[in-house]
C-alpha positions in Angstrom: 49.5 -10.2 -91.3 53.2 -10.4 -90.8 54.7 -13.9 -90.3 57.6 -15.0 -88.1 60.1 -14.2 -90.9 58.6 -11.1 -91.9 56.3 -12.4 -94.6 52.7 -11.5 -94.7 50.3 -14.3 -94.6 46.5 -14.1 -94.6 44.9 -16.8 -92.2 42.4 -19.1 -93.7 39.7 -20.3 -91.3 39.4 -23.7 -93.3 42.9 -24.3 -92.7 42.5 -23.9 -88.9 39.4 -26.0 -88.9 41.3 -28.8 -90.8 44.2 -28.6 -88.3 41.8 -28.9 -85.4 40.0 -31.9 -87.0 43.3 -33.6 -87.5 45.1 -32.8 -84.3 42.3 -32.3 -81.9 42.4 -35.9 -80.3 46.3 -35.6 -79.7 45.8 -32.0 -78.3 43.0 -33.2 -76.1 45.1 -35.9 -74.7 47.8 -33.2 -73.9 45.2 -31.1 -72.2 43.8 -34.1 -70.1 47.5 -34.6 -68.8 47.2 -31.1 -67.4 43.8 -31.2 -65.8 41.7 -33.3 -63.4 38.9 -34.0 -65.7 37.8 -34.6 -69.3 35.5 -31.5 -69.1 38.3 -29.4 -67.8 40.6 -30.7 -70.6 38.0 -29.7 -73.2 37.7 -26.2 -71.8 41.5 -25.9 -71.6 41.9 -27.0 -75.2 39.2 -24.7 -76.4 40.8 -21.8 -74.6 44.1 -22.6 -76.2 42.6 -22.9 -79.7 40.9 -19.5 -79.3 44.4 -18.0 -78.6 45.9 -20.0 -81.4 43.2 -18.9 -83.9 43.8 -15.3 -83.0 47.5 -15.7 -83.9 47.1 -18.2 -86.8 48.4 -15.8 -89.5 51.6 -15.3 -87.5 52.5 -19.1 -87.4 54.2 -19.4 -90.6 55.7 -23.0 -90.0 52.9 -25.7 -89.8 55.3 -27.8 -87.9 55.1 -25.2 -85.1 51.5 -25.2 -84.7 51.3 -28.2 -82.1 54.0 -26.3 -80.1 52.1 -23.1 -80.2 48.8 -24.7 -78.9 50.7 -26.8 -76.3 52.4 -23.6 -74.9 48.9 -21.7 -75.0 47.5 -24.8 -73.0 50.4 -24.8 -70.4 50.3 -21.1 -70.0 46.5 -21.0 -69.6 46.5 -23.9 -67.1 49.3 -22.2 -65.0 47.2 -19.1 -64.8 44.2 -21.3 -63.7 46.3 -23.0 -61.0 47.6 -19.5 -59.8 44.0 -18.2 -59.8 42.6 -21.1 -57.8 45.7 -21.6 -55.7 44.6 -22.5 -52.1 46.6 -21.6 -49.0 47.8 -24.8 -47.4 49.0 -24.7 -43.9 50.7 -27.6 -42.1 49.1 -28.9 -38.9 49.8 -31.4 -36.2 46.1 -32.7 -36.4 44.6 -34.6 -39.1 41.2 -33.2 -39.9 38.1 -35.5 -39.6 36.7 -37.0 -42.8 33.4 -35.9 -43.7 30.5 -38.3 -44.7 30.5 -36.9 -48.2 34.1 -37.5 -48.7 34.4 -40.2 -51.4 37.8 -41.5 -49.8 36.1 -42.0 -46.6 33.3 -44.0 -48.2 35.8 -46.2 -50.0 37.9 -46.7 -47.0 34.6 -47.7 -45.0 33.7 -50.1 -47.8 37.2 -51.7 -47.7 37.0 -52.1 -43.9 33.4 -53.7 -44.0 34.4 -56.1 -47.0 37.4 -57.3 -44.9 35.2 -57.8 -41.9 32.7 -59.8 -44.0 35.4 -62.0 -45.3 36.4 -62.9 -41.8 33.0 -64.3 -41.2 32.4 -68.2 -41.3 31.3 -69.3 -44.8 27.7 -69.6 -44.1 27.4 -66.3 -42.3 29.4 -64.5 -45.1 27.0 -66.1 -47.8 23.9 -65.1 -45.8 25.1 -61.5 -45.2 26.0 -61.0 -48.9 22.7 -62.5 -50.1 20.6 -60.3 -47.7 22.4 -57.0 -47.7 24.4 -57.0 -51.1 22.0 -59.1 -53.3 19.0 -57.8 -51.4 17.2 -61.1 -51.2 14.5 -61.7 -48.8 14.9 -64.3 -46.0 12.6 -66.8 -47.9 14.6 -66.5 -51.0 17.9 -67.0 -49.1 16.4 -70.0 -47.3 15.3 -71.3 -50.8 18.7 -70.7 -52.4 20.7 -72.1 -49.4 18.4 -75.0 -48.9 17.8 -74.2 -45.2 14.7 -73.0 -43.2 13.8 -69.3 -42.8 14.5 -69.7 -39.0 18.1 -70.8 -39.8 18.6 -67.7 -42.1 17.4 -65.5 -39.5 19.5 -66.9 -36.7 22.5 -67.0 -39.0 22.1 -63.4 -40.0 21.7 -62.4 -36.4 25.0 -64.1 -35.3 26.7 -62.7 -38.4 25.6 -59.0 -37.5 26.5 -59.6 -33.9 30.0 -60.6 -34.9 30.3 -57.7 -37.4 29.3 -55.3 -34.5 32.0 -56.7 -32.3 34.7 -56.6 -35.1 37.6 -54.5 -33.8 38.2 -52.7 -37.1 34.5 -51.8 -37.3 34.3 -50.5 -33.8 37.3 -48.3 -34.5 35.6 -47.0 -37.7 32.4 -46.2 -35.8 34.1 -44.3 -33.0 36.3 -42.2 -35.5 33.5 -41.1 -37.9 
């Protein structure tokens, strides 16, 4: 094969394998910065390494190898972005969030958490023990040193306050 400066160079697979072993982690970090996930980064790096291997005999300068792989990754990722490009249209209306949307779930969890924090201490503790720690009313009564009837009435009042919480009322009507 002819190198960059016109010299003929025979590619050695073990040389390529050594290069990948040595530089792989750094190149994977570069790929990760171009993608949204570790799996996509691995795929991107693999595609770039295939392109690099096919041209390995033409890369005469060992210091140019990283640059070659990086350029192959960038070009491959740009092609992927173009292939997957979505048409985005501006709108005056914000689309409704779907129940399977992870941002909706985290927003709701945040609103519920703030509403629970506004409860009086005993109600807050009872709600957390019942619905987050999944303790029975008897276990809560034992832990808090009160009767089961007190736990039931405390939970009832807490749930009623949560139902009337302005932030949660808005959340229920918008979803």
